[in-house]
All heavy atoms as a GROMACS GRO file, in nm:
protein
  611
    1MET      N    1  -1.978  -5.056  -1.014
    1MET     CA    2  -1.926  -4.942  -1.088
    1MET      C    3  -1.910  -4.821  -0.992
    1MET      O    4  -2.003  -4.785  -0.921
    1MET     CB    5  -2.020  -4.907  -1.200
    1MET     CG    6  -1.969  -4.797  -1.284
    1MET     SD    7  -2.067  -4.800  -1.436
    1MET     CE    8  -2.071  -4.632  -1.463
    2ILE      N    9  -1.788  -4.766  -0.985
    2ILE     CA   10  -1.760  -4.654  -0.903
    2ILE      C   11  -1.770  -4.530  -0.986
    2ILE      O   12  -1.708  -4.514  -1.092
    2ILE     CB   13  -1.620  -4.663  -0.836
    2ILE    CG1   14  -1.609  -4.791  -0.752
    2ILE    CG2   15  -1.588  -4.539  -0.757
    2ILE    CD1   16  -1.474  -4.816  -0.701
    3SER      N   17  -1.851  -4.436  -0.935
    3SER     CA   18  -1.862  -4.307  -1.013
    3SER      C   19  -1.754  -4.210  -0.961
    3SER      O   20  -1.726  -4.199  -0.847
    3SER     CB   21  -2.000  -4.250  -1.001
    3SER     OG   22  -2.022  -4.213  -0.861
    4ALA      N   23  -1.699  -4.144  -1.054
    4ALA     CA   24  -1.599  -4.045  -1.026
    4ALA      C   25  -1.666  -3.920  -0.973
    4ALA      O   26  -1.765  -3.874  -1.028
    4ALA     CB   27  -1.512  -4.014  -1.149
    5ALA      N   28  -1.606  -3.864  -0.866
    5ALA     CA   29  -1.664  -3.741  -0.811
    5ALA      C   30  -1.637  -3.620  -0.908
    5ALA      O   31  -1.526  -3.614  -0.961
    5ALA     CB   32  -1.604  -3.712  -0.676
    6LYS      N   33  -1.737  -3.542  -0.928
    6LYS     CA   34  -1.717  -3.431  -1.013
    6LYS      C   35  -1.631  -3.325  -0.940
    6LYS      O   36  -1.658  -3.285  -0.832
    6LYS     CB   37  -1.852  -3.365  -1.047
    6LYS     CG   38  -1.848  -3.256  -1.145
    6LYS     CD   39  -1.987  -3.209  -1.177
    6LYS     CE   40  -1.978  -3.095  -1.280
    6LYS     NZ   41  -2.111  -3.049  -1.314
    7PRO      N   42  -1.522  -3.280  -1.006
    7PRO     CA   43  -1.434  -3.188  -0.939
    7PRO      C   44  -1.505  -3.052  -0.916
    7PRO      O   45  -1.584  -3.008  -1.003
    7PRO     CB   46  -1.314  -3.167  -1.033
    7PRO     CG   47  -1.357  -3.222  -1.164
    7PRO     CD   48  -1.472  -3.316  -1.131
    8THR      N   49  -1.487  -2.991  -0.800
    8THR     CA   50  -1.549  -2.865  -0.772
    8THR      C   51  -1.454  -2.751  -0.812
    8THR      O   52  -1.336  -2.772  -0.802
    8THR     CB   53  -1.586  -2.846  -0.623
    8THR    OG1   54  -1.463  -2.860  -0.546
    8THR    CG2   55  -1.684  -2.954  -0.577
    9LYS      N   56  -1.513  -2.651  -0.864
    9LYS     CA   57  -1.434  -2.535  -0.903
    9LYS      C   58  -1.401  -2.449  -0.784
    9LYS      O   59  -1.491  -2.421  -0.708
    9LYS     CB   60  -1.511  -2.447  -1.007
    9LYS     CG   61  -1.516  -2.510  -1.140
    9LYS     CD   62  -1.585  -2.411  -1.239
    9LYS     CE   63  -1.582  -2.465  -1.376
    9LYS     NZ   64  -1.647  -2.374  -1.474
   10LYS      N   65  -1.278  -2.419  -0.772
   10LYS     CA   66  -1.234  -2.320  -0.666
   10LYS      C   67  -1.242  -2.182  -0.721
   10LYS      O   68  -1.181  -2.155  -0.820
   10LYS     CB   69  -1.094  -2.358  -0.616
   10LYS     CG   70  -1.088  -2.478  -0.533
   10LYS     CD   71  -0.944  -2.492  -0.480
   10LYS     CE   72  -0.937  -2.621  -0.390
   10LYS     NZ   73  -0.805  -2.633  -0.335
   11ARG      N   74  -1.308  -2.101  -0.646
   11ARG     CA   75  -1.312  -1.962  -0.694
   11ARG      C   76  -1.188  -1.886  -0.637
   11ARG      O   77  -1.163  -1.894  -0.519
   11ARG     CB   78  -1.441  -1.894  -0.640
   11ARG     CG   79  -1.559  -1.942  -0.715
   11ARG     CD   80  -1.678  -1.861  -0.668
   11ARG     NE   81  -1.798  -1.910  -0.734
   11ARG     CZ   82  -1.887  -1.834  -0.780
   11ARG    NH1   83  -1.883  -1.701  -0.765
   11ARG    NH2   84  -1.995  -1.881  -0.843
   12LYS      N   85  -1.126  -1.818  -0.726
   12LYS     CA   86  -1.012  -1.735  -0.684
   12LYS      C   87  -1.062  -1.608  -0.641
   12LYS      O   88  -1.155  -1.544  -0.701
   12LYS     CB   89  -0.909  -1.722  -0.799
   12LYS     CG   90  -0.837  -1.849  -0.831
   12LYS     CD   91  -0.736  -1.818  -0.941
   12LYS     CE   92  -0.656  -1.945  -0.971
   12LYS     NZ   93  -0.558  -1.918  -1.081
   13ARG      N   94  -1.001  -1.554  -0.532
   13ARG     CA   95  -1.039  -1.419  -0.489
   13ARG      C   96  -0.981  -1.321  -0.593
   13ARG      O   97  -0.874  -1.339  -0.644
   13ARG     CB   98  -0.975  -1.391  -0.354
   13ARG     CG   99  -1.042  -1.470  -0.244
   13ARG     CD  100  -0.980  -1.439  -0.110
   13ARG     NE  101  -0.957  -1.299  -0.094
   13ARG     CZ  102  -0.900  -1.249   0.016
   13ARG    NH1  103  -0.860  -1.327   0.115
   13ARG    NH2  104  -0.882  -1.117   0.027
   14PRO      N  105  -1.059  -1.221  -0.628
   14PRO     CA  106  -1.002  -1.123  -0.726
   14PRO      C  107  -0.882  -1.054  -0.668
   14PRO      O  108  -0.880  -1.017  -0.552
   14PRO     CB  109  -1.122  -1.029  -0.747
   14PRO     CG  110  -1.214  -1.052  -0.632
   14PRO     CD  111  -1.191  -1.190  -0.580
   15MET      N  112  -0.786  -1.040  -0.748
   15MET     CA  113  -0.664  -0.972  -0.709
   15MET      C  114  -0.687  -0.823  -0.707
   15MET      O  115  -0.754  -0.767  -0.792
   15MET     CB  116  -0.545  -1.003  -0.802
   15MET     CG  117  -0.496  -1.144  -0.785
   15MET     SD  118  -0.346  -1.170  -0.892
   15MET     CE  119  -0.234  -1.051  -0.823
   16ARG      N  120  -0.641  -0.758  -0.603
   16ARG     CA  121  -0.657  -0.616  -0.587
   16ARG      C  122  -0.546  -0.551  -0.665
   16ARG      O  123  -0.425  -0.586  -0.649
   16ARG     CB  124  -0.647  -0.579  -0.443
   16ARG     CG  125  -0.702  -0.444  -0.421
   16ARG     CD  126  -0.714  -0.415  -0.274
   16ARG     NE  127  -0.671  -0.280  -0.255
   16ARG     CZ  128  -0.634  -0.226  -0.142
   16ARG    NH1  129  -0.633  -0.299  -0.034
   16ARG    NH2  130  -0.602  -0.103  -0.137
   17SER      N  131  -0.578  -0.464  -0.753
   17SER     CA  132  -0.475  -0.396  -0.828
   17SER      C  133  -0.391  -0.306  -0.748
   17SER      O  134  -0.442  -0.234  -0.662
   17SER     CB  135  -0.549  -0.311  -0.941
   17SER     OG  136  -0.459  -0.221  -1.002
   18PRO      N  137  -0.258  -0.311  -0.764
   18PRO     CA  138  -0.172  -0.212  -0.689
   18PRO      C  139  -0.209  -0.066  -0.719
   18PRO      O  140  -0.185   0.017  -0.635
   18PRO     CB  141  -0.030  -0.245  -0.742
   18PRO     CG  142  -0.040  -0.374  -0.819
   18PRO     CD  143  -0.182  -0.391  -0.853
   19LEU      N  144  -0.272  -0.044  -0.835
   19LEU     CA  145  -0.308   0.095  -0.867
   19LEU      C  146  -0.425   0.138  -0.776
   19LEU      O  147  -0.440   0.261  -0.757
   19LEU     CB  148  -0.348   0.098  -1.012
   19LEU     CG  149  -0.243   0.075  -1.118
   19LEU    CD1  150  -0.295   0.080  -1.257
   19LEU    CD2  151  -0.126   0.172  -1.098
   20ALA      N  152  -0.497   0.044  -0.723
   20ALA     CA  153  -0.611   0.084  -0.636
   20ALA      C  154  -0.556   0.154  -0.507
   20ALA      O  155  -0.627   0.232  -0.446
   20ALA     CB  156  -0.692  -0.039  -0.597
   21ALA      N  157  -0.434   0.115  -0.470
   21ALA     CA  158  -0.381   0.183  -0.357
   21ALA      C  159  -0.275   0.289  -0.385
   21ALA      O  160  -0.206   0.338  -0.300
   21ALA     CB  161  -0.310   0.072  -0.267
   22SER      N  162  -0.269   0.324  -0.512
   22SER     CA  163  -0.171   0.430  -0.549
   22SER      C  164  -0.215   0.570  -0.497
   22SER      O  165  -0.328   0.595  -0.474
   22SER     CB  166  -0.155   0.428  -0.702
   22SER     OG  167  -0.268   0.492  -0.757
   23PRO      N  168  -0.118   0.652  -0.477
   23PRO     CA  169  -0.146   0.784  -0.430
   23PRO      C  170  -0.239   0.866  -0.515
   23PRO      O  171  -0.309   0.958  -0.472
   23PRO     CB  172  -0.010   0.851  -0.413
   23PRO     CG  173   0.085   0.770  -0.488
   23PRO     CD  174   0.022   0.635  -0.505
   24GLN      N  175  -0.245   0.830  -0.644
   24GLN     CA  176  -0.338   0.912  -0.733
   24GLN      C  177  -0.483   0.866  -0.718
   24GLN      O  178  -0.570   0.933  -0.770
   24GLN     CB  179  -0.292   0.891  -0.880
   24GLN     CG  180  -0.162   0.958  -0.914
   24GLN     CD  181  -0.040   0.872  -0.875
   24GLN    OE1  182  -0.050   0.752  -0.848
   24GLN    NE2  183   0.075   0.937  -0.870
   25SER      N  184  -0.515   0.757  -0.654
   25SER     CA  185  -0.649   0.707  -0.649
   25SER      C  186  -0.737   0.767  -0.536
   25SER      O  187  -0.852   0.741  -0.536
   25SER     CB  188  -0.647   0.553  -0.639
   25SER     OG  189  -0.596   0.510  -0.513
   26ILE      N  190  -0.677   0.837  -0.446
   26ILE     CA  191  -0.756   0.900  -0.338
   26ILE      C  192  -0.721   1.045  -0.320
   26ILE      O  193  -0.616   1.086  -0.361
   26ILE     CB  194  -0.733   0.824  -0.206
   26ILE    CG1  195  -0.583   0.826  -0.170
   26ILE    CG2  196  -0.785   0.682  -0.210
   26ILE    CD1  197  -0.552   0.771  -0.035
   27GLU      N  198  -0.815   1.119  -0.272
   27GLU     CA  199  -0.795   1.265  -0.242
   27GLU      C  200  -0.732   1.272  -0.101
   27GLU      O  201  -0.781   1.208  -0.009
   27GLU     CB  202  -0.929   1.333  -0.242
   27GLU     CG  203  -0.995   1.333  -0.379
   27GLU     CD  204  -0.963   1.451  -0.467
   27GLU    OE1  205  -0.918   1.551  -0.409
   27GLU    OE2  206  -0.975   1.436  -0.584
   28LEU      N  207  -0.626   1.346  -0.094
   28LEU     CA  208  -0.562   1.371   0.039
   28LEU      C  209  -0.574   1.516   0.068
   28LEU      O  210  -0.570   1.606  -0.020
   28LEU     CB  211  -0.414   1.331   0.028
   28LEU     CG  212  -0.384   1.180   0.004
   28LEU    CD1  213  -0.238   1.159  -0.019
   28LEU    CD2  214  -0.434   1.096   0.124
   29PRO      N  215  -0.579   1.546   0.200
   29PRO     CA  216  -0.585   1.687   0.238
   29PRO      C  217  -0.461   1.761   0.186
   29PRO      O  218  -0.359   1.703   0.171
   29PRO     CB  219  -0.587   1.678   0.395
   29PRO     CG  220  -0.635   1.549   0.425
   29PRO     CD  221  -0.591   1.457   0.313
   30ASP      N  222  -0.473   1.896   0.182
   30ASP     CA  223  -0.361   1.976   0.132
   30ASP      C  224  -0.240   1.951   0.215
   30ASP      O  225  -0.240   1.946   0.334
   30ASP     CB  226  -0.403   2.124   0.147
   30ASP     CG  227  -0.510   2.164   0.048
   30ASP    OD1  228  -0.528   2.097  -0.054
   30ASP    OD2  229  -0.573   2.267   0.076
   31GLY      N  230  -0.129   1.927   0.139
   31GLY     CA  231   0.000   1.912   0.198
   31GLY      C  232   0.032   1.767   0.241
   31GLY      O  233   0.149   1.731   0.269
   32MET      N  234  -0.070   1.686   0.268
   32MET     CA  235  -0.047   1.555   0.317
   32MET      C  236   0.027   1.464   0.215
   32MET      O  237   0.113   1.391   0.248
   32MET     CB  238  -0.174   1.483   0.362
   32MET     CG  239  -0.153   1.350   0.430
   32MET     SD  240  -0.292   1.275   0.504
   32MET     CE  241  -0.307   1.380   0.640
   33ARG      N  242  -0.014   1.481   0.085
   33ARG     CA  243   0.050   1.394  -0.017
   33ARG      C  244   0.200   1.428  -0.023
   33ARG      O  245   0.285   1.339  -0.034
   33ARG     CB  246  -0.014   1.424  -0.152
   33ARG     CG  247   0.047   1.336  -0.262
   33ARG     CD  248  -0.019   1.360  -0.397
   33ARG     NE  249   0.022   1.264  -0.497
   33ARG     CZ  250   0.140   1.263  -0.554
   33ARG    NH1  251   0.230   1.353  -0.526
   33ARG    NH2  252   0.168   1.168  -0.647
   34GLU      N  253   0.236   1.555  -0.008
   34GLU     CA  254   0.378   1.594  -0.010
   34GLU      C  255   0.452   1.541   0.108
   34GLU      O  256   0.565   1.499   0.094
   34GLU     CB  257   0.391   1.750  -0.019
   34GLU     CG  258   0.357   1.807  -0.154
   34GLU     CD  259   0.203   1.808  -0.183
   34GLU    OE1  260   0.125   1.808  -0.088
   34GLU    OE2  261   0.163   1.808  -0.301
   35ARG      N  262   0.387   1.543   0.225
   35ARG     CA  263   0.451   1.484   0.343
   35ARG      C  264   0.476   1.336   0.328
   35ARG      O  265   0.588   1.285   0.363
   35ARG     CB  266   0.363   1.509   0.470
   35ARG     CG  267   0.372   1.650   0.518
   35ARG     CD  268   0.280   1.670   0.637
   35ARG     NE  269   0.339   1.600   0.760
   35ARG     CZ  270   0.279   1.603   0.882
   35ARG    NH1  271   0.176   1.680   0.900
   35ARG    NH2  272   0.336   1.538   0.982
   36ILE      N  273   0.380   1.265   0.276
   36ILE     CA  274   0.392   1.122   0.256
   36ILE      C  275   0.500   1.094   0.150
   36ILE      O  276   0.584   1.006   0.167
   36ILE     CB  277   0.259   1.061   0.213
   36ILE    CG1  278   0.157   1.069   0.331
   36ILE    CG2  279   0.279   0.915   0.176
   36ILE    CD1  280   0.016   1.040   0.288
   37LEU      N  281   0.500   1.177   0.045
   37LEU     CA  282   0.599   1.161  -0.065
   37LEU      C  283   0.739   1.179  -0.010
   37LEU      O  284   0.827   1.099  -0.036
   37LEU     CB  285   0.574   1.266  -0.174
   37LEU     CG  286   0.657   1.260  -0.297
   37LEU    CD1  287   0.637   1.126  -0.371
   37LEU    CD2  288   0.626   1.375  -0.386
   38ARG      N  289   0.762   1.280   0.072
   38ARG     CA  290   0.894   1.309   0.134
   38ARG      C  291   0.935   1.186   0.226
   38ARG      O  292   1.048   1.144   0.220
   38ARG     CB  293   0.895   1.439   0.213
   38ARG     CG  294   0.908   1.561   0.125
   38ARG     CD  295   0.938   1.682   0.201
   38ARG     NE  296   0.846   1.705   0.309
   38ARG     CZ  297   0.731   1.789   0.296
   38ARG    NH1  298   0.708   1.842   0.182
   38ARG    NH2  299   0.655   1.806   0.395
   39LYS      N  300   0.840   1.137   0.309
   39LYS     CA  301   0.869   1.032   0.396
   39LYS      C  302   0.897   0.904   0.318
   39LYS      O  303   0.992   0.828   0.354
   39LYS     CB  304   0.754   1.007   0.496
   39LYS     CG  305   0.778   0.896   0.596
   39LYS     CD  306   0.907   0.912   0.675
   39LYS     CE  307   0.894   1.024   0.776
   39LYS     NZ  308   1.018   1.033   0.862
   40ALA      N  309   0.823   0.880   0.215
   40ALA     CA  310   0.846   0.755   0.132
   40ALA      C  311   0.989   0.765   0.068
   40ALA      O  312   1.056   0.663   0.058
   40ALA     CB  313   0.742   0.739   0.020
   41TYR      N  314   1.026   0.883   0.023
   41TYR     CA  315   1.158   0.910  -0.033
   41TYR      C  316   1.267   0.875   0.072
   41TYR      O  317   1.370   0.816   0.038
   41TYR     CB  318   1.171   1.050  -0.091
   41TYR     CG  319   1.305   1.072  -0.152
   41TYR    CD1  320   1.321   1.030  -0.288
   41TYR    CD2  321   1.404   1.138  -0.086
   41TYR    CE1  322   1.447   1.050  -0.353
   41TYR    CE2  323   1.525   1.167  -0.153
   41TYR     CZ  324   1.548   1.123  -0.282
   41TYR     OH  325   1.671   1.143  -0.345
   42GLU      N  326   1.248   0.928   0.198
   42GLU     CA  327   1.338   0.903   0.303
   42GLU      C  328   1.351   0.747   0.326
   42GLU      O  329   1.464   0.698   0.345
   42GLU     CB  330   1.294   0.964   0.429
   42GLU     CG  331   1.306   1.114   0.430
   42GLU     CD  332   1.246   1.181   0.559
   42GLU    OE1  333   1.227   1.104   0.657
   42GLU    OE2  334   1.218   1.301   0.557
   43LEU      N  335   1.240   0.676   0.328
   43LEU     CA  336   1.245   0.535   0.349
   43LEU      C  337   1.319   0.463   0.233
   43LEU      O  338   1.397   0.368   0.257
   43LEU     CB  339   1.099   0.479   0.360
   43LEU     CG  340   1.021   0.518   0.482
   43LEU    CD1  341   0.875   0.478   0.472
   43LEU    CD2  342   1.085   0.475   0.611
   44TRP      N  343   1.305   0.515   0.110
   44TRP     CA  344   1.371   0.459  -0.003
   44TRP      C  345   1.521   0.478   0.011
   44TRP      O  346   1.604   0.394  -0.013
   44TRP     CB  347   1.319   0.519  -0.131
   44TRP     CG  348   1.387   0.475  -0.255
   44TRP    CD1  349   1.384   0.351  -0.310
   44TRP    CD2  350   1.456   0.560  -0.353
   44TRP    NE1  351   1.457   0.349  -0.427
   44TRP    CE2  352   1.498   0.474  -0.460
   44TRP    CE3  353   1.482   0.689  -0.362
   44TRP    CZ2  354   1.567   0.526  -0.569
   44TRP    CZ3  355   1.550   0.744  -0.469
   44TRP    CH2  356   1.590   0.659  -0.572
   45GLN      N  357   1.560   0.596   0.062
   45GLN     CA  358   1.699   0.630   0.085
   45GLN      C  359   1.757   0.534   0.192
   45GLN      O  360   1.866   0.484   0.176
   45GLN     CB  361   1.719   0.777   0.133
   45GLN     CG  362   1.700   0.876   0.024
   45GLN     CD  363   1.720   1.017   0.080
   45GLN    OE1  364   1.652   1.049   0.180
   45GLN    NE2  365   1.793   1.100   0.011
   46GLU      N  366   1.683   0.517   0.301
   46GLU     CA  367   1.730   0.430   0.411
   46GLU      C  368   1.746   0.290   0.365
   46GLU      O  369   1.827   0.212   0.418
   46GLU     CB  370   1.628   0.434   0.530
   46GLU     CG  371   1.629   0.569   0.600
   46GLU     CD  372   1.520   0.580   0.699
   46GLU    OE1  373   1.446   0.477   0.731
   46GLU    OE2  374   1.491   0.690   0.751
   47ARG      N  375   1.661   0.252   0.267
   47ARG     CA  376   1.674   0.114   0.208
   47ARG      C  377   1.791   0.099   0.118
   47ARG      O  378   1.821  -0.011   0.064
   47ARG     CB  379   1.543   0.085   0.135
   47ARG     CG  380   1.527  -0.057   0.087
   47ARG     CD  381   1.405  -0.073  -0.006
   47ARG     NE  382   1.282  -0.036   0.052
   47ARG     CZ  383   1.212  -0.101   0.137
   47ARG    NH1  384   1.254  -0.220   0.177
   47ARG    NH2  385   1.097  -0.061   0.187
   48GLY      N  386   1.862   0.207   0.086
   48GLY     CA  387   1.981   0.199   0.006
   48GLY      C  388   1.946   0.218  -0.144
   48GLY      O  389   2.012   0.165  -0.231
   49TYR      N  390   1.833   0.290  -0.167
   49TYR     CA  391   1.791   0.324  -0.306
   49TYR      C  392   1.752   0.197  -0.387
   49TYR      O  393   1.762   0.198  -0.506
   49TYR     CB  394   1.894   0.406  -0.379
   49TYR     CG  395   1.928   0.534  -0.313
   49TYR    CD1  396   2.039   0.544  -0.232
   49TYR    CD2  397   1.848   0.648  -0.320
   49TYR    CE1  398   2.072   0.667  -0.164
   49TYR    CE2  399   1.876   0.767  -0.259
   49TYR     CZ  400   1.991   0.776  -0.180
   49TYR     OH  401   2.023   0.889  -0.115
   50ARG      N  402   1.715   0.088  -0.312
   50ARG     CA  403   1.679  -0.034  -0.383
   50ARG      C  404   1.539  -0.019  -0.440
   50ARG      O  405   1.444   0.019  -0.366
   50ARG     CB  406   1.682  -0.154  -0.289
   50ARG     CG  407   1.825  -0.196  -0.258
   50ARG     CD  408   1.838  -0.333  -0.196
   50ARG     NE  409   1.717  -0.382  -0.131
   50ARG     CZ  410   1.699  -0.402  -0.008
   50ARG    NH1  411   1.799  -0.376   0.083
   50ARG    NH2  412   1.587  -0.448   0.044
   51ASP      N  413   1.521  -0.048  -0.572
   51ASP     CA  414   1.391  -0.042  -0.631
   51ASP      C  415   1.302  -0.164  -0.604
   51ASP      O  416   1.354  -0.264  -0.547
   51ASP     CB  417   1.404  -0.033  -0.783
   51ASP     CG  418   1.462   0.104  -0.826
   51ASP    OD1  419   1.440   0.199  -0.754
   51ASP    OD2  420   1.528   0.108  -0.931
   52GLY      N  421   1.175  -0.156  -0.628
   52GLY     CA  422   1.085  -0.270  -0.613
   52GLY      C  423   1.005  -0.265  -0.481
   52GLY      O  424   0.926  -0.355  -0.456
   53HIS      N  425   1.019  -0.160  -0.399
   53HIS     CA  426   0.948  -0.153  -0.278
   53HIS      C  427   0.874  -0.018  -0.270
   53HIS      O  428   0.844   0.027  -0.163
   53HIS     CB  429   1.039  -0.166  -0.162
   53HIS     CG  430   1.114  -0.297  -0.153
   53HIS    ND1  431   1.059  -0.408  -0.096
   53HIS    CD2  432   1.234  -0.334  -0.203
   53HIS    CE1  433   1.146  -0.510  -0.114
   53HIS    NE2  434   1.254  -0.461  -0.174
   54ASP      N  435   0.844   0.039  -0.383
   54ASP     CA  436   0.779   0.171  -0.378
   54ASP      C  437   0.639   0.175  -0.313
   54ASP      O  438   0.609   0.263  -0.233
   54ASP     CB  439   0.777   0.231  -0.522
   54ASP     CG  440   0.710   0.137  -0.622
   54ASP    OD1  441   0.718   0.014  -0.601
   54ASP    OD2  442   0.661   0.188  -0.725
   55LEU      N  443   0.559   0.068  -0.342
   55LEU     CA  444   0.426   0.072  -0.275
   55LEU      C  445   0.444   0.047  -0.124
   55LEU      O  446   0.378   0.111  -0.047
   55LEU     CB  447   0.337  -0.043  -0.335
   55LEU     CG  448   0.199  -0.054  -0.282
   55LEU    CD1  449   0.124   0.077  -0.294
   55LEU    CD2  450   0.128  -0.167  -0.343
   56GLU      N  451   0.531  -0.044  -0.088
   56GLU     CA  452   0.556  -0.064   0.056
   56GLU      C  453   0.606   0.065   0.125
   56GLU      O  454   0.561   0.097   0.238
   56GLU     CB  455   0.661  -0.177   0.073
   56GLU     CG  456   0.692  -0.214   0.216
   56GLU     CD  457   0.799  -0.320   0.223
   56GLU    OE1  458   0.829  -0.384   0.121
   56GLU    OE2  459   0.854  -0.334   0.334
   57ASP      N  460   0.698   0.136   0.057
   57ASP     CA  461   0.749   0.259   0.116
   57ASP      C  462   0.636   0.362   0.130
   57ASP      O  463   0.627   0.438   0.229
   57ASP     CB  464   0.866   0.315   0.030
   57ASP     CG  465   0.991   0.232   0.040
   57ASP    OD1  466   1.007   0.166   0.136
   57ASP    OD2  467   1.073   0.247  -0.053
   58TRP      N  468   0.551   0.368   0.027
   58TRP     CA  469   0.440   0.469   0.028
   58TRP      C  470   0.345   0.435   0.148
   58TRP      O  471   0.310   0.520   0.224
   58TRP     CB  472   0.368   0.466  -0.101
   58TRP     CG  473   0.250   0.570  -0.098
   58TRP    CD1  474   0.123   0.542  -0.064
   58TRP    CD2  475   0.261   0.706  -0.134
   58TRP    NE1  476   0.050   0.660  -0.065
   58TRP    CE2  477   0.131   0.757  -0.110
   58TRP    CE3  478   0.364   0.787  -0.181
   58TRP    CZ2  479   0.106   0.890  -0.135
   58TRP    CZ3  480   0.334   0.920  -0.199
   58TRP    CH2  481   0.209   0.973  -0.177
   59LEU      N  482   0.308   0.306   0.161
   59LEU     CA  483   0.213   0.267   0.267
   59LEU      C  484   0.273   0.288   0.402
   59LEU      O  485   0.210   0.326   0.500
   59LEU     CB  486   0.169   0.122   0.244
   59LEU     CG  487   0.094   0.098   0.115
   59LEU    CD1  488   0.063  -0.051   0.099
   59LEU    CD2  489  -0.035   0.180   0.116
   60ASP      N  490   0.403   0.252   0.414
   60ASP     CA  491   0.473   0.276   0.542
   60ASP      C  492   0.474   0.432   0.577
   60ASP      O  493   0.454   0.470   0.690
   60ASP     CB  494   0.615   0.221   0.547
   60ASP     CG  495   0.616   0.069   0.547
   60ASP    OD1  496   0.516   0.004   0.581
   60ASP    OD2  497   0.726   0.010   0.515
   61ALA      N  498   0.501   0.506   0.475
   61ALA     CA  499   0.509   0.651   0.489
   61ALA      C  500   0.370   0.707   0.533
   61ALA      O  501   0.365   0.796   0.621
   61ALA     CB  502   0.558   0.723   0.365
   62GLU      N  503   0.263   0.650   0.476
   62GLU     CA  504   0.127   0.692   0.517
   62GLU      C  505   0.110   0.666   0.666
   62GLU      O  506   0.056   0.754   0.737
   62GLU     CB  507   0.020   0.613   0.441
   62GLU     CG  508  -0.005   0.664   0.302
   62GLU     CD  509  -0.116   0.593   0.229
   62GLU    OE1  510  -0.145   0.476   0.272
   62GLU    OE2  511  -0.170   0.645   0.138
   63VAL      N  512   0.147   0.554   0.712
   63VAL     CA  513   0.131   0.520   0.856
   63VAL      C  514   0.211   0.616   0.945
   63VAL      O  515   0.159   0.665   1.042
   63VAL     CB  516   0.170   0.368   0.881
   63VAL    CG1  517   0.180   0.338   1.028
   63VAL    CG2  518   0.073   0.275   0.809
   64ILE      N  519   0.332   0.638   0.907
   64ILE     CA  520   0.421   0.723   0.984
   64ILE      C  521   0.365   0.869   0.992
   64ILE      O  522   0.356   0.928   1.095
   64ILE     CB  523   0.566   0.728   0.926
   64ILE    CG1  524   0.628   0.584   0.948
   64ILE    CG2  525   0.647   0.833   0.989
   64ILE    CD1  526   0.753   0.565   0.867
   65VAL      N  527   0.324   0.921   0.875
   65VAL     CA  528   0.267   1.054   0.869
   65VAL      C  529   0.138   1.066   0.952
   65VAL      O  530   0.118   1.159   1.030
   65VAL     CB  531   0.246   1.103   0.726
   65VAL    CG1  532   0.165   1.229   0.720
   65VAL    CG2  533   0.383   1.120   0.658
   66MET      N  534   0.051   0.963   0.941
   66MET     CA  535  -0.074   0.967   1.016
   66MET      C  536  -0.041   0.959   1.166
   66MET      O  537  -0.111   1.024   1.241
   66MET     CB  538  -0.164   0.849   0.971
   66MET     CG  539  -0.214   0.864   0.830
   66MET     SD  540  -0.303   1.011   0.802
   66MET     CE  541  -0.451   0.987   0.895
   67GLU      N  542   0.052   0.879   1.209
   67GLU     CA  543   0.093   0.873   1.346
   67GLU      C  544   0.151   1.007   1.397
   67GLU      O  545   0.117   1.047   1.508
   67GLU     CB  546   0.196   0.763   1.367
   67GLU     CG  547   0.136   0.624   1.368
   67GLU     CD  548   0.249   0.513   1.377
   67GLU    OE1  549   0.367   0.544   1.372
   67GLU    OE2  550   0.206   0.397   1.384
   68GLU      N  551   0.228   1.076   1.314
   68GLU     CA  552   0.285   1.204   1.346
   68GLU      C  553   0.167   1.305   1.364
   68GLU      O  554   0.163   1.382   1.461
   68GLU     CB  555   0.376   1.256   1.243
   68GLU     CG  556   0.505   1.182   1.232
   68GLU     CD  557   0.590   1.222   1.111
   68GLU    OE1  558   0.550   1.303   1.029
   68GLU    OE2  559   0.710   1.174   1.108
   69ILE      N  560   0.070   1.300   1.276
   69ILE     CA  561  -0.050   1.392   1.289
   69ILE      C  562  -0.121   1.359   1.412
   69ILE      O  563  -0.164   1.447   1.491
   69ILE     CB  564  -0.128   1.379   1.164
   69ILE    CG1  565  -0.058   1.436   1.043
   69ILE    CG2  566  -0.268   1.448   1.180
   69ILE    CD1  567  -0.125   1.414   0.914
   70HIS      N  568  -0.146   1.236   1.441
   70HIS     CA  569  -0.225   1.196   1.558
   70HIS      C  570  -0.153   1.240   1.688
   70HIS      O  571  -0.214   1.294   1.777
   70HIS     CB  572  -0.242   1.041   1.560
   70HIS     CG  573  -0.323   0.994   1.675
   70HIS    ND1  574  -0.453   1.012   1.693
   70HIS    CD2  575  -0.284   0.921   1.783
   70HIS    CE1  576  -0.495   0.957   1.803
   70HIS    NE2  577  -0.392   0.901   1.865
   71GLU      N  578  -0.023   1.218   1.696
   71GLU     CA  579   0.058   1.255   1.813
   71GLU      C  580   0.057   1.407   1.834
   71GLU      O  581   0.052   1.457   1.943
   71GLU     CB  582   0.199   1.209   1.803
   71GLU     CG  583   0.212   1.053   1.816
   71GLU     CD  584   0.354   1.003   1.792
   71GLU    OE1  585   0.441   1.082   1.767
   71GLU    OE2  586   0.371   0.881   1.791
   72ALA      N  587   0.061   1.480   1.722
   72ALA     CA  588   0.062   1.627   1.731
   72ALA      C  589  -0.069   1.676   1.783
   72ALA      O  590  -0.078   1.786   1.847
   72ALA     CB  591   0.089   1.687   1.595
   73ARG      N  592  -0.181   1.601   1.762
   73ARG     CA  593  -0.310   1.646   1.810
   73ARG      C  594  -0.338   1.621   1.955
   73ARG      O  595  -0.429   1.669   2.018
   73ARG     CB  596  -0.420   1.582   1.726
   73ARG     CG  597  -0.430   1.639   1.580
   73ARG     CD  598  -0.541   1.582   1.508
   73ARG     NE  599  -0.542   1.638   1.374
   73ARG     CZ  600  -0.621   1.599   1.274
   73ARG    NH1  601  -0.704   1.498   1.297
   73ARG    NH2  602  -0.618   1.655   1.158
   74GLU      N  603  -0.255   1.528   2.012
   74GLU     CA  604  -0.276   1.494   2.152
   74GLU      C  605  -0.223   1.599   2.248
   74GLU      O  606  -0.144   1.675   2.228
   74GLU     CB  607  -0.210   1.359   2.187
   74GLU     CG  608  -0.281   1.242   2.114
   74GLU     CD  609  -0.219   1.107   2.148
   74GLU    OE1  610  -0.105   1.104   2.189
   74GLU    OE2  611  -0.290   1.009   2.125
   0.00000   0.00000   0.00000
């Protein structure tokens, strides 16, 4: 008699909510949110006003603004 192996449960990694990375979830220094907002809007314009990439545009804008700030401090 061959015994059937008991299937093991695969644990799924918890999905990170997109809201966790939203601009409202963290405190930003004065003026930085507006700079990121303007840059994200520019990226959206460059994309041809296509919807569906708002989080990507925001995160890219954060990187760009942080690089600008870092370069200005050097």
